GUVEXLUM-832176 format. One record per atom (N, C-alpha, C): residue in one letter; x, y, z. Coordinates in steps of 0.2 Angstrom, whole numbers, plus 5000, padded with zeros to 4 digits. Layout:
BEGIN
AXYZ ...
***
This chain:
BEGIN
X482552994804 X482952944807 X482852934814 X482852864816 X482752844823 X483452824825 X483652844831 X484252824834 X484152784840 X484452714840 X484352674846 X485052664849 X485152654855 X485752644859 X485952574860 X485552524857 X485752454857 X485252414853 X485352354852 X484852314849 X484152294853 X484252304860 X483752284864 X483152334863 X482552304862 X481952344861 X481852354854 X482352344850 X482252354843 X482052294839 X481452294836 X481252234831 X480952254825 X481052234819 X480752244813 X480652184810 X480152184805 X479952124801 X480452114795 X480652164792 X481052164786 X481552224786 X482152214784 X482652264784 X483252244779 X483552304776 X484252294773 X484652324779 X485252294780 X485652324785 X486452324783 X486752364787 X487552364786 X487752374793 X488452354794 X488752354801 X489452384799 X489652434804 X490352464803 X490452514808 X491052534809 X491152584814 X490952654811 X491152664804 X490852724801 X491152784804 X491752784807 X492052844810 X492152894804 X491852954805 X491953004800 X491453004794 X491152944793 X490652944788 X490952974781 X491552954779 X491852984774 X491652954767 X491952974762 X491752954755 X491652874754 X492152844757 X492052764756 X491452744760 X491352764766 X490752744770 X490052764766 X490152824763 X489552854759 X489352804753 X489852774750 X489652724745 X489252664748 X489452644753 X489052584756 X488352604758 X488352664761 X487652694764 X487252704758 X487452734753 X487052744747 X486752684744 X487152634743 X486852564741 X486352544746 X486452544752 X486052524757 X485352554756 X485352624756 X484752664756 X484352654750 X484752654744 X484352644738 X484052574737 X484452524739 X484252464739 X483652444743 X483652474749 X483052464754 X482452504751 X482552554749 X481952594746 X481652564740 X482052534736 X481752494730 X481452434732 X481652404738 X481352344740 X480752354745 X480652414746 X480052434750 X480152414757 X480752424760 X480852404767 X481352464770 X481552454776 X481952504780 X482652484779 X483052544780 X483752534780 X484052544787 X484452504789 X484752504796 X485452504796 X485852544799 X486552554800 X486752544807 X487052484809 X487252474815 X488052494816 X488152534821 X488852554823 X488952544830 X489652554832 X489752534839 X490052594843 X489952594850 X490252644854 X490452604861 X491052604863 X491652644860 X491852614854 X492352644851 X492652614845 X493052554847 X492952494843 X493152434844 X493952434846 X494352474843 X495052474844 X495152504851 X494752544854 X494852564861 X494852504866 X494452454864 X494352394869 X495052354869 X495452354863 X495952314862 X496652354863 X496652404868 X497252434870 X497452494866 X497052514861 X497152574858 X496852634861 X497052654867 X496752704871 X496852774868 X497352774863 X497552834860 X497152854854 X496752814852 X496352824846 X495852884848 X495752934843 X495352984844 X494852984838 X494153004839 X493652994835 X493553054830 X493453044824 X493253094819 X492553114821 X492053074823 X491353084824 X491153054831 X490853084835 X490653054841 X489953024839 X489652984844 X489052944842 X488452974839 X488353034842 X487753074840 X487853104834 X488453134833 X488653164826 X488653114821 X488953054822 X488953004817 X488252984815 X487752974820 X487052954818 X486753004814 X486853074816 X486553124812 X486853124805 X487453114804 X487753104797 X487453054793 X487352994796 X487052934793 X486352944791 X485952984796 X485252994795 X485253044789 X485753094789 X485653144783 X485753104776 X486053044776 X486153014770 X485552964768 X485052974773 X484452934771 X484352874775 X484752854780 X484652794784 X484052804788 X483652754788 X483052754792 X483152744800 X483652694801 X483752684808 X484452674809 X484752704814 X485452694817 X485452664823 X485852614824 X485952584831 X486652584833 X486752624838 X487452634841 X487452584847 X487752524845 X487752464850 X488352464854 X488252454861 X488852454865 X489352404863 X490052414862 X490552374861 X490852354867 X490852294869 X491152274876 X491452204875 X491652174880 X492052104880 X491552054877 X490952054879 X490452004878 X490352004870 X490252064867 X490152074860 X490752054856 X491352074859 X492052054856 X492151984855 X491851944860 X491951874861 X491451834857 X490951864854 X490451824850 X490751804844 X490551744842 X490751724835 X490351764830 X490551764824 X490251794818 X489551764818 X489451704818 X488851674817 X488351694823 X488551694829 X488151714835 X487951784834 X488451824832 X488251894831 X487751904826 X487851874820 X487351884815 X486651854816 X486651794820 X486051764822 X485651814826 X486051844831 X485651894835 X485351954831 X485851984827 X485552034822 X484952014819 X484951954816 X484451934812 X483751924816 X483851904822 X483251894826 X482951964828 X483352014828 X483052084829 X482852124822 X483152114817 X483152154811 X482852114805 X482752044805 X482552004800 X482852034793 X483452024792 X483852044787 X483552014780 X483552054775 X483452024768 X484052034764 X484452084766 X485152094763 X485552124768 X486252104767 X486752134772 X487252164767 X487352224768 X487752264764 X488452274768 X488952264764 X489652264768 X490152304763 X490652334767 X491152364764 X491652304762 X492152324757 X492552274754 X493052234759 X493152264765 X493652234770 X493252224776 X492652214776 X492252204783 X492452134786 X492452134793 X492552074797 X492152084803 X491952034805 X491552024812 X491751964816 X491551974822 X491651914826 X492351904830 X492351864834 X492951854838 X493551844834 X494151874835 X494751864831 X494651884824 X494151924822 X493951944815 X493851884811 X493551824813 X493551764809 X492951774804 X492551824805 X491951834800 X492151874795 X492551844790 X492751884784 X492151874779 X492251904773 X491751904768 X491551834766 X491951794765 X491751724763 X491351694769 X491551704775 X491251674781 X490551704782 X490551774781 X489851804782 X489351784776 X489651774770 X489151754765 X488951684766 X489351634769 X489051574771 X488551574777 X488651624782 X488151634787 X487451664784 X487551704779 X486951734776 X486551684773 X486851634769 X486551584766 X486151534771 X486551524777 X486251484782 X485651514785 X485651574786 X485151614790 X484551644785 X484751644779 X484151664774 X484151734772 X484751764771 X484751834768 X485351834764 X485351884759 X485951894754 X486451944757 X487051924755 X487651964757 X487852004751 X487952064751 X488252104745 X488852144747 X489352144744 X489952184745 X490052244740 X490152304743 X490252364739 X491052364738 X491152394732 X491852394730 X492252444734 X492952444734 X493352484737 X493352554733 X493452604737 X493452674734 X494152704736 X494452724730 X495152744731 X495252814728 X495752854730 X495952914726 X496652904724 X496952964722 X497652964720 X498152934726 X497952944732 X498352924738 X498252854740 X497752814737 X497552754739 X496852744742 X496752694746 X496052684748 X495952734753 X495352764753 X495052814757 X494852774764 X495152804769 X495052774776 X495052824781 X494752804787 X494652844793 X495352864796 X495852814795 X496552814797 X496852874794 X496752874787 X497052924783 X496852994785 X496153004786 X495853064788 X496153084795 X496153044799 X496453064806 X497153084805 X497553054801 X498253074800 X498253154797 X497853164792 X497753234789 X497653284795 X497053264799 X496853314803 X497353324809 X497653274811 X498153284816 X498753324814 X498853324807 X499353364804 X499153434803 X498553454804 X498253514802 X498053524795 X498053474791 X497853474784 X497053464783 X496753514786 X495953514786 X495653514779 X495953554774 X495753554768 X495753484764 X496253454765 X496353384762 X495853334765 X495753344772 X495253304775 X494553314773 X494453374772 X493753394770 X493553364763 X494053354759 X493953324752 X493753254753 X494053214758 X493853144759 X493253134763 X493053184767 X492453184771 X491853204767 X491953244762 X491453284758 X491153344762 X491553364768 X491253424772 X491853444776 X491853504779 X492353524783 X492353484790 X492953474793 X492953444799 X492653484805 X492253454809 X491853484814 X492053474821 X491953524825 X492153514832 X491553554836 X491253524841 X490653554844 X490853554852 X490653604855 X490653604863 X490353654866 X490353654872 X490053714876 X490553764878 X490353824877 X490853884878 X490953894886 X491553894888 X491753894895 X492153954896 X492253974903 X492654034905 X493354014904 X493754054901 X494454044900 X494854094904 X495454114902 X495854164906 X495654234905 X495254244899 X494954304897 X495554364895 X496054334893 X496654384891 X496454414884 X496054374880 X495854404874 X495454464874 X495054464879 X494554524881 X494954584882 X495554574886 X495954634888 X496354664882 X496454624876 X496754654871 X496354664865 X495654664866 X495254684861 X494954624856 X495154564858 X494954504854 X494654454859 X494054464862 X493754414866 X493654344862 X493854294865 X493754224862 X493254184866 X492954134862 X492454084865 X492954024866 X493054004872 X493453944874 X492953884874 X493153834870 X492753774869 X492953714873 X492453694877 X492553624880 X492353574876 X492853524874 X492753474869 X492853404873 X492553354869 X492553284872 X493353264871 X493553224877 X494253194876 X494253144871 X493653114869 X493753064864 X493753094856 X493653154856 X493653184849 X494353204847 X494553194840 X495153214838 X495153294837 X495753324839 X495853394839 X496353414833 X496253454829 X496753474824 X497353494827 X497953494823 X498553514825 X498553584828 X498953594832 X499053664835 X499153714829 X498853774829 X498953824824 X498353874824 X498353914819 X497753964818 X497353944812 X496753944813 X496253914807 X495753964806 X495553974799 X494954004797 X494353954798 X493853974802 X493353924803 X492653964802 X492153924801 X491453944802 X491253924809 X490953974812 X490653954819 X489853954818 X489553904821 X488853904821 X488553914828 X488153964829 X487853974836 X487153974835 X486753924837 X486053914835 X486053914828 X485553954825 X485453944817 X485953994814 X486354034817 X486754084814 X487454064813 X487754084807 X488454064805 X488854134806 X489454124808 X489954184809 X490654154807 X491054204804 X491754194802 X492054194809 X492654144810 X492954144816 X493754124815 X494154164818 X494854144818 X494954104825 X495154044824 X495253994829 X495953974831 X496153984837 X496753964839 X496753894843 X497053844840 X497153784844 X497853774846 X497953764853 X498653764855 X498653774863 X499253794865 X499353804872 X499453874874 X499353924869 X499453994870 X500154004873 X500753994869 X501353994872 X501654064874 X501254114872 X501454184874 X501354194882 X500754164884 X500554174891 X500654104895 X500454044892 X500453984896 X500853934892 X501553944892 X501953894888 X502053824891 X501853814898 X501853754901 X501253714901 X500753744897 X500053704897 X500153634894 X499853584896 X499953514894 X499353494889 X498853524889 X498253504885 X498153564880 X497853544874 X497653594869 X497053634871 X497053694870 X496453734871 X496153754864 X495553764863 X495253784857 X494853854858 X495153904855 X494853974857 X494654004850 X493954024850 X493754054843 X493554124844 X493854164840 X493654234840 X493154244834 X492554264836 X492054264831 X491954334828 X492054344822 X492054414819 X491454444819 X491354504820 X490754544820 X490254514824 X490454504830 X490054464835 X490154494842 X489654514846 X489754544852 X489254524857 X489254454860 X488754434864 X489154384869 X488854374875 X489054334880 X488754264879 X489154214877 X488854144875 X489054094880 X489254104886 X489554054891 X488954004892 X489153944892 X488753884894 X488253874888 X488353904882 X488053884876 X488453844871 X488153814867 X488453764862 X488653804856 X489353794854 X489653824848 X489853764844 X489753764837 X490053714832 X490553754828 X491153724827 X491653754822 X491753704816 X491853734810 X491953694804 X492653724802 X493153684802 X493853704800 X493953704793 X494053764790 X494153774783 X494853774780 X495253814784 X495953814781 X496453834787 X497053804787 X497453814792 X497953874790 X497953934794 X498253994792 X499053994793 X499153964799 X499853964801 X499953924808 X500653924810 X500853884816 X500653934822 X500553904828 X500453944834 X501153964836 X501254034837 X501954054839 X501954094846 X502554104848 X502654134854 X502854204853 X502554264856 X502754334854 X503054364861 X503554404859 X503954444864 X503554494868 X502954514865 X502554574868 X501854564866 X501454594870 X500754594869 X500554634862 X500954684861 X500854724855 X500954684849 X501554644849 X501654594843 X501154544842 X500854514848 X500354474847 X499754504844 X499554564847 X498954594844 X498954604837 X499554634835 X499654644827 X499554584823 X499754524826 X499754464822 X498954434822 X498654444828 X497954424828 X497554464823 X497654534822 X497354574818 X497454544810 X498054524809 X498254494803 X497854434802 X497854394807 X497454324806 X496654344805 X496454394808 X495754414806 X495654424799 X496054464796 X496054484789 X496054424785 X496554384787 X496654324783 X496054274783 X495754274789 X495054234790 X494554264785 X494454334785 X493954364781 X494054344774 X494754344771 X494854334765 X494754264763 X494954214767 X494854144766 X494154124765 X493754154769 X493054134769 X492554184765 X492854224762 X492554274758 X492154244752 X492354194749 X492054164743 X491654104745 X491654084751 X491254024753 X490554034756 
***
């Protein structure tokens, strides 16, 4: 998979293409991507997925929106599904103010579309005027075919990034994983914390994470932790650590890696959230906290034992 940061400098003579935010690359997105990849392969051409950064909603006042997948993570997931080229195009006022025709004409000049694969609710262009009928008209005018993939639903309705964000924000990571087809992931550099865990026998790796990334609800989680090529069981605390720092305003993410004894400051750690074990609680003594952490460790071992 090749990853480009804009259309500039990218030109091909033939392609099948799709456009979307694809945040999370969930089951619904995967249906679109599967059709794109299989169709392009059968046609003997390349598959191209164009997505945007920042998320379009952020440009229109939704500063509170948090991402399920950062741009590089999203591109990696799309590439893992077989996409040949991912273009993470800057989304700015100039792009937002383009008509659907102008945007598709520009895309076509770079990618020479043969087929444009869309999700059932796709819209493009200023004021979202490029709905499916309009995009089909534009395709006929510019010389490519538009194909719409059907909606994908489950017992709770249409699968969407919004639904998954709601689940993760509530700590329901098991349900979110079912819609994502994988555990929710958080990656960052290990930074120095207060080092209280070390003093009570449970040294933790404190993760520095992107402010754009959605963090699961405060609580204790059983996670897989990936350091390099190695995987470890981890009991992870997301929260403010109310026993020691009840006035903290931002969430910290602290991972206690089981059966691990190394200094990994300034190194990258990736967490996969498997199950939420309990709420984050305040304890009246260090002894009570230590006993609870030991119980969390045992629950983590049991939760991950069969995985």
